[in-house]
N, C-alpha and C positions, 0 to 999 in steps of 0.2 A: 669276154665272161663268161666265168664260169658260172656252169648248168647245174641249177637244182632241181634234184632227181631225188631225194626222199622227201615227204615232207612231215609225213606224222611224227619221224626218228628225232627230226629237229626242233618239233613242236611242243618237246619235253623237257627243254634242257632252261628252262626261266628258274633257276635255283637261288634262292637268296641268301642261303646258307647252309654251312655242312653240320648235318644232326649227327651223325659217325663219325670215325675215323674211317679216309677213304682210304683207297687199297693202291699204293705205291707201286712200281715199277723200273726195271733196272734200264730199261729203254724204252723210247716213244714207239717203238714197235713191239714190243712186247704187249705194251698199254694196249695199241692197236688193236691186233690181233685178239686179247682177253676181249676187248669192246665185242669184236664180230664173233665171236663161237660162244658169246651170251644170246647178241640177239639173234642168232641163228638158231639158238637150242631154246629159247624163249624163256632164259633162264633169269629170274627176277631175282633169285637172290645172290646170282652175279652181278646184274646188273645194280641191285642195293648197293653191291661192295666195290665197284668201276666209281659210279655215278654220282653216288649216296641216294638214299632209300626215297627221296621228294620227289624223284623225277616221277613219280606212281602219277601225280595230283596235276600231273602239265597233259596226258595222255588224253586223246577223246574218251570220252565213257564205253566209246565201243572197241577200244582197244586201237593198236597201230594197223595203219594199211596194208593188209597182204603183199598187195601188188608191190608196196612202197617198200618194204621192205624185200620183200622176191627180188626186188632190181639192186638196190643197195648189196646185196648179198652177191648179185652176177656181178653187179660192176667189181665189187671185191676181189672174187675170181679171175674178171678178164686182166686187172692189173690195179696195184696200188702202190703208190709209194709217199716217203713223210718228206714233207719241207719242214726243213729245221734251220731256225735264225739266232743262236744264242740258247737262251734256256725255255723259246718257245717251240709249239713243231706241230704242223697241218697236216690229216689225215687225207688224202687225194684218193679217188678213186675211179676207175673204167676209164675209157675213154676218152669222154669229153672233162676229165682230169677235175671232176665233182671234190669241194673241197666238206669236209665236212664243218657245221660250225661248231665244235669245240675244239677250244684251243686244249694243248696239252704243254703242261709247264714241268720246268725241273727245282725242286724243291731238294734241300738241303737229306731226304729221305729217298729220294728217287721220282721218278714223272709219274703227273697224276692229270685226271681231266680235268680244266677249270670250268667250272661251273658258272660263275659270274660271268667268264670272259665271255663263255657261250652266249649265256642272255644277251648280252652287245653287241655283239654280232649277228645275233637270228634277229635283233630290234633293226639293225645296220640294212640287214637283209630285205626286211619286212619293207620299211619305209623305201629303199630301192624299188621295189618291185612295186608298191601302191603306187610310186612317181612314175613307173613308167606307163604303167595301166592309164592313171590319170590322163597321159602325154593321147596316147592310143586313145583312149574315150574321146580324147578332143576332137582329134583326125577324125572319127565314124559321126564323132558332131556335125561335122562339116560337110559329110557326103548325104548324110540324113538330109540338111537343112537342101540341098541342090535339089534332091528328090523330090522331097515336099514343094519347092517351088516348081517344079517339072508338074505337079500336078495341081497346082493353086493359081499359079503367078502372084504367088507373096510369099515370105518365109513364118514360120511358126514362133509365136510369141511365147509358148510353152513345154517342156520338154515330154509330160503324161497327158495326155488328151483328157477332156472331160468326160465323164460318164455317159458312154451310148457316144460320143461324136469322137470326130477324128480332125481334131483343130489343133492337137501335137504331134509330137514328131514320134511317138508312141501310142498306140492302140491296140487294145486285142481284136483280133483278125478271126471273121468267123469262117465256119467252113466254105472253103471253095473261093474265099477272097485273098486277094493279093495281102503279103505283111507290110505293116508299118515301117516307114524308112530308118528306125532309129527301134532294138530291139528292146525286152524286160528290164534291162540289167539297170537300168537309169531308176529303174522304179523299185529298190529293197521292199525285201517280203515286212522287215522293220522297217516301221517309220524312223528317220532319224539316221540308221544304219548307215546309210550313203551307199556307194559302189568302188570296191577295194580300198577302203578307208579316204572317199575323197566326196564334197558334195560339188555339185554346177548348178549353174544361175543360169539362165539366158541375159544376156545385155542387148537393150533394145535401143539407146542410143550412144551417138560419139559426142566426142570434148572439142572437136573441131568445126566450129562454129562456120569457119567457108566451105565448110562442105554442106551439098543437101541433107536433109534430116532423112532419118531410116523409116519412120512411122511416119507415113500419109493416108489422112481419112481413117487414122485406127487400124491401117494393117502394114506390116512390115516388109518394105518394099526397097529400102535405100542400103540393107547391108546390115549386118547382125554378129555376134561376137558371143561368147561364154566365158565364164570365169568357172576355176575350180581352185576348191582351198578341202586341207585336211580338214576329217571330223574331229578329229584330237589331236592339234599342233604337239609336234615330239613323239607321238604315238602310233598316229597311222600316216604319217606326210609330214614334212618341214617345211617344202616349195608350193608357192600358190602359180595357178599359170590361166593362163588365156589365149585364147585362139580367134582369128580374124575370119572374113570371109572370103579371104585370101589364102587362106590353110596356115597363117604364118603363126606361129607360138611365141608367148611371151611368157617368162618366169621371174617373179618375187619372191623376199624372203619379208613375211610379215612383220614374223615374230610371234612372241605370247600374245597380242594382241589378233592375232591374225584372220580368228573368227568375226570380231565387230569388226574390223578395217575392211574384209572383204565383202562381206552383207551391207556396208556404205558405199560401196561401188556400185553406182546406176550409170554412168555412162563410161565406154570404152573411149581410154587414154592411156596408151604403153607408154607413161613418162615413166624418169624414176622412182622410185627402184626399181620401174620393170626395165627385160630386160630382153632380145629376142634370143630363141633359142636357134641356133644354128644346125639342123637337119638335113639327112641326106634323104633324096627320093622324095620331097615334097617340093 
């Protein structure tokens, strides 16, 4: 998997239209060199010509991350090359072979950066990163439940503890107190924001009537599961996930009604369309 090194630069590439004539180049190598020169010199006029001027509205208000820009330029100096397939080319830099998410396309007038193609590529990468983060969060949840059980001899039924309580997997630890089993990441600062584009909910029942209930006298002792689904289907994620107390992960594609379908799941039943993910190391 190619490494993501430059964060702010790719973030400025959601370009819906070309307002002015875009600069064309004789070769993709010339286009790449011109972009690097513009970035290194912080030359906005040159960036306007190379990427079109609307890139500015996608930069963070405080501007590009200087460390990210410096890293990109260092990687460029270390090594860079163009991967070309017919009329499309990509710039790769550094030892990690990181690929700039802006394709170069050949037109009748020469080579130019394809800003719509960049928007599509960035969205694809964002979805992939969010889904990997969701899977990692599922594993962190299982470990947190195991720690919670060691302290209480039952499992938590909520992710975030009630105010002043330790009845969930996360609570704000005071000075000298041991940290909670789960970190604060599952408690977004903005309500509804989710974690890396996903929402999470603990499932306290299973659909297999041949097994003993997970809940006994109000306490979760028999098992547990967690479901994760995208905050915004198609924009922050596509796949939904579930994990059980054996740390096995399932995935499903629930479509445009993902939010409704995921919220309607009240018992753990990984049947079709759910499919178990084969992971190494778990």
